[in-house]
VOMI-849184 format. One record per residue (C-alpha): residue number from 1; residue in one letter; x, y, z. Coordinates in steps of 0.001 Angstrom, whole numbers, m for minus. Layout:
% residues N
{num: NUM | residu: a | xx: X | yy: Y | zz: Z} $
...
% end
This chain:
% residues 224
{num: 1 | residu: x | xx: 896 | yy: m17589 | zz: m3773} $
{num: 2 | residu: x | xx: 2454 | yy: m16841 | zz: m6943} $
{num: 3 | residu: x | xx: 184 | yy: m14085 | zz: m7614} $
{num: 4 | residu: x | xx: 1194 | yy: m12594 | zz: m4821} $
{num: 5 | residu: x | xx: 4691 | yy: m12195 | zz: m5324} $
{num: 6 | residu: x | xx: 4389 | yy: m11085 | zz: m8999} $
{num: 7 | residu: x | xx: 5082 | yy: m7176 | zz: m9550} $
{num: 8 | residu: x | xx: 2397 | yy: m4629 | zz: m10346} $
{num: 9 | residu: x | xx: 4241 | yy: m4597 | zz: m14335} $
{num: 10 | residu: x | xx: 3887 | yy: m8328 | zz: m14666} $
{num: 11 | residu: x | xx: 32 | yy: m8237 | zz: m12873} $
{num: 12 | residu: x | xx: m790 | yy: m5335 | zz: m14856} $
{num: 13 | residu: x | xx: 408 | yy: m6742 | zz: m17871} $
{num: 14 | residu: x | xx: m2207 | yy: m10355 | zz: m17621} $
{num: 15 | residu: x | xx: m4776 | yy: m7922 | zz: m16242} $
{num: 16 | residu: x | xx: m5278 | yy: m5843 | zz: m19917} $
{num: 17 | residu: x | xx: m4526 | yy: m9223 | zz: m21714} $
{num: 18 | residu: x | xx: m7547 | yy: m10761 | zz: m19309} $
{num: 19 | residu: x | xx: m5720 | yy: m13298 | zz: m18539} $
{num: 20 | residu: x | xx: m6463 | yy: m12753 | zz: m14876} $
{num: 21 | residu: x | xx: m8583 | yy: m11185 | zz: m13286} $
{num: 22 | residu: x | xx: m9140 | yy: m8583 | zz: m10695} $
{num: 23 | residu: x | xx: m10977 | yy: m11110 | zz: m8470} $
{num: 24 | residu: x | xx: m8695 | yy: m13589 | zz: m8723} $
{num: 25 | residu: x | xx: m5946 | yy: m11177 | zz: m7789} $
{num: 26 | residu: x | xx: m7638 | yy: m10222 | zz: m4997} $
{num: 27 | residu: x | xx: m8898 | yy: m13201 | zz: m4134} $
{num: 28 | residu: x | xx: m5162 | yy: m14570 | zz: m4057} $
{num: 29 | residu: x | xx: m3850 | yy: m11309 | zz: m1539} $
{num: 30 | residu: x | xx: m6629 | yy: m11831 | zz: 895} $
{num: 31 | residu: x | xx: m5875 | yy: m15965 | zz: 1192} $
{num: 32 | residu: x | xx: m2667 | yy: m14610 | zz: 1780} $
{num: 33 | residu: x | xx: m3745 | yy: m11847 | zz: 4473} $
{num: 34 | residu: x | xx: m5876 | yy: m14724 | zz: 6603} $
{num: 35 | residu: x | xx: m3175 | yy: m17045 | zz: 6239} $
{num: 36 | residu: x | xx: m529 | yy: m14358 | zz: 7387} $
{num: 37 | residu: x | xx: m1866 | yy: m11648 | zz: 9435} $
{num: 38 | residu: x | xx: m2082 | yy: m13138 | zz: 12648} $
{num: 39 | residu: x | xx: 1553 | yy: m12818 | zz: 13033} $
{num: 40 | residu: x | xx: 2598 | yy: m10055 | zz: 11013} $
{num: 41 | residu: x | xx: m115 | yy: m7430 | zz: 11947} $
{num: 42 | residu: x | xx: 477 | yy: m5401 | zz: 8634} $
{num: 43 | residu: x | xx: m2685 | yy: m4128 | zz: 9010} $
{num: 44 | residu: x | xx: m5318 | yy: m1402 | zz: 11083} $
{num: 45 | residu: x | xx: m8179 | yy: m1495 | zz: 8850} $
{num: 46 | residu: x | xx: m8414 | yy: m4663 | zz: 6285} $
{num: 47 | residu: x | xx: m11226 | yy: m4029 | zz: 3319} $
{num: 48 | residu: x | xx: m12230 | yy: m7693 | zz: 2584} $
{num: 49 | residu: x | xx: m15558 | yy: m6867 | zz: 1542} $
{num: 50 | residu: x | xx: m14927 | yy: m3843 | zz: m19} $
{num: 51 | residu: x | xx: m12236 | yy: m4696 | zz: m1809} $
{num: 52 | residu: x | xx: m14035 | yy: m7762 | zz: m3574} $
{num: 53 | residu: x | xx: m16971 | yy: m5529 | zz: m4514} $
{num: 54 | residu: x | xx: m14476 | yy: m3203 | zz: m5803} $
{num: 55 | residu: x | xx: m12636 | yy: m6508 | zz: m8140} $
{num: 56 | residu: x | xx: m16168 | yy: m7638 | zz: m9716} $
{num: 57 | residu: x | xx: m16492 | yy: m4027 | zz: m10396} $
{num: 58 | residu: x | xx: m13033 | yy: m3561 | zz: m12292} $
{num: 59 | residu: x | xx: m13408 | yy: m7242 | zz: m14139} $
{num: 60 | residu: x | xx: m17040 | yy: m6400 | zz: m15290} $
{num: 61 | residu: x | xx: m14942 | yy: m2846 | zz: m16493} $
{num: 62 | residu: x | xx: m12398 | yy: m4339 | zz: m18342} $
{num: 63 | residu: x | xx: m14453 | yy: m7219 | zz: m19743} $
{num: 64 | residu: x | xx: m16360 | yy: m4696 | zz: m21482} $
{num: 65 | residu: x | xx: m13567 | yy: m2477 | zz: m23052} $
{num: 66 | residu: x | xx: m13422 | yy: m160 | zz: m20175} $
{num: 67 | residu: x | xx: m9353 | yy: m923 | zz: m19480} $
{num: 68 | residu: x | xx: m8414 | yy: 2509 | zz: m17401} $
{num: 69 | residu: x | xx: m4424 | yy: 1509 | zz: m17191} $
{num: 70 | residu: x | xx: m1906 | yy: m534 | zz: m15701} $
{num: 71 | residu: x | xx: m3098 | yy: 213 | zz: m12048} $
{num: 72 | residu: x | xx: m6465 | yy: m1424 | zz: m13197} $
{num: 73 | residu: x | xx: m7631 | yy: m4133 | zz: m10394} $
{num: 74 | residu: x | xx: m4002 | yy: m4233 | zz: m9124} $
{num: 75 | residu: x | xx: m4694 | yy: m4392 | zz: m5291} $
{num: 76 | residu: x | xx: m2893 | yy: m1001 | zz: m3077} $
{num: 77 | residu: x | xx: m2380 | yy: m789 | zz: 735} $
{num: 78 | residu: x | xx: m2537 | yy: 2818 | zz: 2082} $
{num: 79 | residu: x | xx: m597 | yy: 3530 | zz: 5320} $
{num: 80 | residu: x | xx: m3033 | yy: 4696 | zz: 7657} $
{num: 81 | residu: x | xx: m1749 | yy: 8226 | zz: 7619} $
{num: 82 | residu: x | xx: m3584 | yy: 8706 | zz: 3798} $
{num: 83 | residu: x | xx: m6864 | yy: 10161 | zz: 4310} $
{num: 84 | residu: x | xx: m9492 | yy: 7600 | zz: 2608} $
{num: 85 | residu: x | xx: m13260 | yy: 8614 | zz: 2319} $
{num: 86 | residu: x | xx: m15379 | yy: 7126 | zz: 4293} $
{num: 87 | residu: x | xx: m12330 | yy: 4835 | zz: 5832} $
{num: 88 | residu: x | xx: m10939 | yy: 5313 | zz: 9100} $
{num: 89 | residu: x | xx: m7486 | yy: 7061 | zz: 9349} $
{num: 90 | residu: x | xx: m5939 | yy: 6453 | zz: 12378} $
{num: 91 | residu: x | xx: m2305 | yy: 7931 | zz: 11859} $
{num: 92 | residu: x | xx: m1859 | yy: 4674 | zz: 14045} $
{num: 93 | residu: x | xx: m3034 | yy: 6368 | zz: 17666} $
{num: 94 | residu: x | xx: m6196 | yy: 5517 | zz: 19159} $
{num: 95 | residu: x | xx: m6497 | yy: 9574 | zz: 19622} $
{num: 96 | residu: x | xx: m7526 | yy: 9200 | zz: 15813} $
{num: 97 | residu: x | xx: m9214 | yy: 5448 | zz: 16231} $
{num: 98 | residu: x | xx: m13097 | yy: 6816 | zz: 15013} $
{num: 99 | residu: x | xx: m11429 | yy: 9439 | zz: 12594} $
{num: 100 | residu: x | xx: m13117 | yy: 9089 | zz: 9177} $
{num: 101 | residu: x | xx: m11933 | yy: 11623 | zz: 6614} $
{num: 102 | residu: x | xx: m14840 | yy: 12479 | zz: 3774} $
{num: 103 | residu: x | xx: m12655 | yy: 13007 | zz: 1371} $
{num: 104 | residu: x | xx: m10121 | yy: 11309 | zz: m512} $
{num: 105 | residu: x | xx: m6281 | yy: 12948 | zz: 4} $
{num: 106 | residu: x | xx: m4461 | yy: 13485 | zz: m3164} $
{num: 107 | residu: x | xx: m2781 | yy: 9883 | zz: m3405} $
{num: 108 | residu: x | xx: m6149 | yy: 7858 | zz: m2324} $
{num: 109 | residu: x | xx: m7769 | yy: 9951 | zz: m5146} $
{num: 110 | residu: x | xx: m5336 | yy: 9238 | zz: m7957} $
{num: 111 | residu: x | xx: m5202 | yy: 5454 | zz: m7168} $
{num: 112 | residu: x | xx: m8769 | yy: 5143 | zz: m7272} $
{num: 113 | residu: x | xx: m8923 | yy: 6928 | zz: m10553} $
{num: 114 | residu: x | xx: m6333 | yy: 4671 | zz: m11900} $
{num: 115 | residu: x | xx: m8424 | yy: 1802 | zz: m10887} $
{num: 116 | residu: x | xx: m6335 | yy: 555 | zz: m7918} $
{num: 117 | residu: x | xx: m8592 | yy: m1596 | zz: m5673} $
{num: 118 | residu: x | xx: m7979 | yy: m70 | zz: m1829} $
{num: 119 | residu: x | xx: m7106 | yy: m3789 | zz: 528} $
{num: 120 | residu: x | xx: m6668 | yy: m1990 | zz: 3190} $
{num: 121 | residu: x | xx: m4936 | yy: 945 | zz: 5698} $
{num: 122 | residu: x | xx: m1946 | yy: m550 | zz: 6776} $
{num: 123 | residu: x | xx: m20 | yy: m151 | zz: 10524} $
{num: 124 | residu: x | xx: 2561 | yy: 2399 | zz: 11747} $
{num: 125 | residu: x | xx: 4731 | yy: 3798 | zz: 13693} $
{num: 126 | residu: x | xx: 2095 | yy: 6558 | zz: 15623} $
{num: 127 | residu: x | xx: 1964 | yy: 9417 | zz: 14244} $
{num: 128 | residu: x | xx: 4787 | yy: 8467 | zz: 11793} $
{num: 129 | residu: x | xx: 7408 | yy: 9617 | zz: 14418} $
{num: 130 | residu: x | xx: 9424 | yy: 6640 | zz: 15099} $
{num: 131 | residu: x | xx: 11690 | yy: 3842 | zz: 13340} $
{num: 132 | residu: x | xx: 11002 | yy: 678 | zz: 14704} $
{num: 133 | residu: x | xx: 6926 | yy: 490 | zz: 14281} $
{num: 134 | residu: x | xx: 6404 | yy: m494 | zz: 17713} $
{num: 135 | residu: x | xx: 2795 | yy: 635 | zz: 18705} $
{num: 136 | residu: x | xx: 1016 | yy: m146 | zz: 21915} $
{num: 137 | residu: x | xx: m2520 | yy: 1140 | zz: 20570} $
{num: 138 | residu: x | xx: m2698 | yy: m1238 | zz: 17438} $
{num: 139 | residu: x | xx: 150 | yy: m3625 | zz: 17972} $
{num: 140 | residu: x | xx: 3466 | yy: m4071 | zz: 16922} $
{num: 141 | residu: x | xx: 4500 | yy: m5015 | zz: 13634} $
{num: 142 | residu: x | xx: 6432 | yy: m8193 | zz: 12916} $
{num: 143 | residu: x | xx: 9216 | yy: m8838 | zz: 10130} $
{num: 144 | residu: x | xx: 8055 | yy: m11538 | zz: 7453} $
{num: 145 | residu: x | xx: 11647 | yy: m13009 | zz: 7231} $
{num: 146 | residu: x | xx: 11646 | yy: m13617 | zz: 11422} $
{num: 147 | residu: x | xx: 8326 | yy: m12191 | zz: 13426} $
{num: 148 | residu: x | xx: 10956 | yy: m11941 | zz: 16395} $
{num: 149 | residu: x | xx: 12575 | yy: m8790 | zz: 14263} $
{num: 150 | residu: x | xx: 10999 | yy: m5103 | zz: 13877} $
{num: 151 | residu: x | xx: 9884 | yy: m4129 | zz: 10614} $
{num: 152 | residu: x | xx: 11815 | yy: m562 | zz: 10877} $
{num: 153 | residu: x | xx: 9627 | yy: 2491 | zz: 10298} $
{num: 154 | residu: x | xx: 7530 | yy: 4686 | zz: 9902} $
{num: 155 | residu: x | xx: 5767 | yy: 2252 | zz: 7574} $
{num: 156 | residu: x | xx: 6461 | yy: m1252 | zz: 8970} $
{num: 157 | residu: x | xx: 3195 | yy: m2655 | zz: 7704} $
{num: 158 | residu: x | xx: 3508 | yy: m1112 | zz: 3860} $
{num: 159 | residu: x | xx: 7094 | yy: m3024 | zz: 4220} $
{num: 160 | residu: x | xx: 5843 | yy: m6566 | zz: 5712} $
{num: 161 | residu: x | xx: 2700 | yy: m6534 | zz: 3737} $
{num: 162 | residu: x | xx: 4887 | yy: m6419 | zz: 701} $
{num: 163 | residu: x | xx: 7563 | yy: m8822 | zz: 1682} $
{num: 164 | residu: x | xx: 5022 | yy: m11199 | zz: 2724} $
{num: 165 | residu: x | xx: 3048 | yy: m11101 | zz: m360} $
{num: 166 | residu: x | xx: m222 | yy: m9695 | zz: 1107} $
{num: 167 | residu: x | xx: m255 | yy: m6356 | zz: m1010} $
{num: 168 | residu: x | xx: 990 | yy: m5589 | zz: m4953} $
{num: 169 | residu: x | xx: 1655 | yy: m1930 | zz: m3985} $
{num: 170 | residu: x | xx: 2039 | yy: m321 | zz: m771} $
{num: 171 | residu: x | xx: 2604 | yy: 3179 | zz: 338} $
{num: 172 | residu: x | xx: 4914 | yy: 4861 | zz: 2432} $
{num: 173 | residu: x | xx: 8588 | yy: 5730 | zz: 3542} $
{num: 174 | residu: x | xx: 10624 | yy: 3234 | zz: 1744} $
{num: 175 | residu: x | xx: 14602 | yy: 3560 | zz: 3090} $
{num: 176 | residu: x | xx: 14655 | yy: 1489 | zz: 6504} $
{num: 177 | residu: x | xx: 11905 | yy: m891 | zz: 5915} $
{num: 178 | residu: x | xx: 13003 | yy: m1961 | zz: 2819} $
{num: 179 | residu: x | xx: 16175 | yy: m2571 | zz: 4138} $
{num: 180 | residu: x | xx: 14932 | yy: m4644 | zz: 7062} $
{num: 181 | residu: x | xx: 12773 | yy: m6745 | zz: 5106} $
{num: 182 | residu: x | xx: 15258 | yy: m7141 | zz: 2214} $
{num: 183 | residu: x | xx: 12526 | yy: m5468 | zz: m640} $
{num: 184 | residu: x | xx: 14286 | yy: m4923 | zz: m4188} $
{num: 185 | residu: x | xx: 12147 | yy: m1926 | zz: m5252} $
{num: 186 | residu: x | xx: 10941 | yy: m1849 | zz: m8705} $
{num: 187 | residu: x | xx: 10646 | yy: 1481 | zz: m10635} $
{num: 188 | residu: x | xx: 8137 | yy: 1406 | zz: m13484} $
{num: 189 | residu: x | xx: 7631 | yy: 4493 | zz: m15392} $
{num: 190 | residu: x | xx: 5111 | yy: 5294 | zz: m17480} $
{num: 191 | residu: x | xx: 4702 | yy: 7758 | zz: m20129} $
{num: 192 | residu: x | xx: 2710 | yy: 10607 | zz: m19356} $
{num: 193 | residu: x | xx: 2553 | yy: 9564 | zz: m15414} $
{num: 194 | residu: x | xx: 4300 | yy: 11193 | zz: m12485} $
{num: 195 | residu: x | xx: 4388 | yy: 8947 | zz: m10135} $
{num: 196 | residu: x | xx: 6235 | yy: 11609 | zz: m7951} $
{num: 197 | residu: x | xx: 3144 | yy: 12810 | zz: m5311} $
{num: 198 | residu: x | xx: 3034 | yy: 15001 | zz: m2201} $
{num: 199 | residu: x | xx: 27 | yy: 14725 | zz: m440} $
{num: 200 | residu: x | xx: m624 | yy: 17584 | zz: 1511} $
{num: 201 | residu: x | xx: m3669 | yy: 16450 | zz: 2705} $
{num: 202 | residu: x | xx: m3291 | yy: 13922 | zz: 5260} $
{num: 203 | residu: x | xx: m4208 | yy: 14042 | zz: 8344} $
{num: 204 | residu: x | xx: m754 | yy: 15366 | zz: 9834} $
{num: 205 | residu: x | xx: 1579 | yy: 17713 | zz: 8447} $
{num: 206 | residu: x | xx: 5442 | yy: 16140 | zz: 8052} $
{num: 207 | residu: x | xx: 8740 | yy: 18029 | zz: 7164} $
{num: 208 | residu: x | xx: 8265 | yy: 16885 | zz: 3875} $
{num: 209 | residu: x | xx: 10140 | yy: 19077 | zz: 1737} $
{num: 210 | residu: x | xx: 13621 | yy: 17591 | zz: 3271} $
{num: 211 | residu: x | xx: 12189 | yy: 14119 | zz: 2559} $
{num: 212 | residu: x | xx: 12058 | yy: 15400 | zz: m1259} $
{num: 213 | residu: x | xx: 15293 | yy: 16470 | zz: m1035} $
{num: 214 | residu: x | xx: 16695 | yy: 13331 | zz: 42} $
{num: 215 | residu: x | xx: 14603 | yy: 11260 | zz: m2258} $
{num: 216 | residu: x | xx: 15548 | yy: 12971 | zz: m5288} $
{num: 217 | residu: x | xx: 19284 | yy: 12916 | zz: m4577} $
{num: 218 | residu: x | xx: 19016 | yy: 8839 | zz: m3644} $
{num: 219 | residu: x | xx: 17360 | yy: 8377 | zz: m7022} $
{num: 220 | residu: x | xx: 19698 | yy: 10555 | zz: m8714} $
{num: 221 | residu: x | xx: 22564 | yy: 8665 | zz: m7806} $
{num: 222 | residu: x | xx: 20588 | yy: 5360 | zz: m8758} $
{num: 223 | residu: x | xx: 20409 | yy: 6586 | zz: m12336} $
{num: 224 | residu: x | xx: 23920 | yy: 8186 | zz: m12876} $
% end
């Protein structure tokens, strides 16, 4: 359980020193998902077999001196709004239940290139248009602190997965879910890397410019 609540930065240091393996990390998170997912419903698509295969490959690469950097071997869950090649991307709606993209979006591709391991696609408010994350198609998401309460949205699965230790890194909106689930955000700055990404090649088009402007203002208020 301790592994599941370690930050990406702390896990990364252990992976680089070969004090913990990606296989151990993925196995721990999958066990945590098995124990909590029937209640939380954080995921739409869980990639248990695929993530185990990726973890074994990551372990092999790291042991042979092919360490890719801070995200190598770290589990990531993508909001089911991001296109992932060969893995269905529903946008939280049965309308896209059988949609399987042929290529990764920018965010998914960057994570893969960095060696992160995709553990699954996370549940969300349908089409990301709503703050509650009540989803009649794939089931409502539930707050880990009190399953009778909502997770907030539109990235409810991302919030519950992070709060419950189901996944080290999740993606999506942060303001409402982090408030609802009492998540302390960790901002890790890695020299030479740029972590403010806009993925225009997603399944649905949102008003990203206003979101970016708000995020910039909030970040500015935090660091000043």
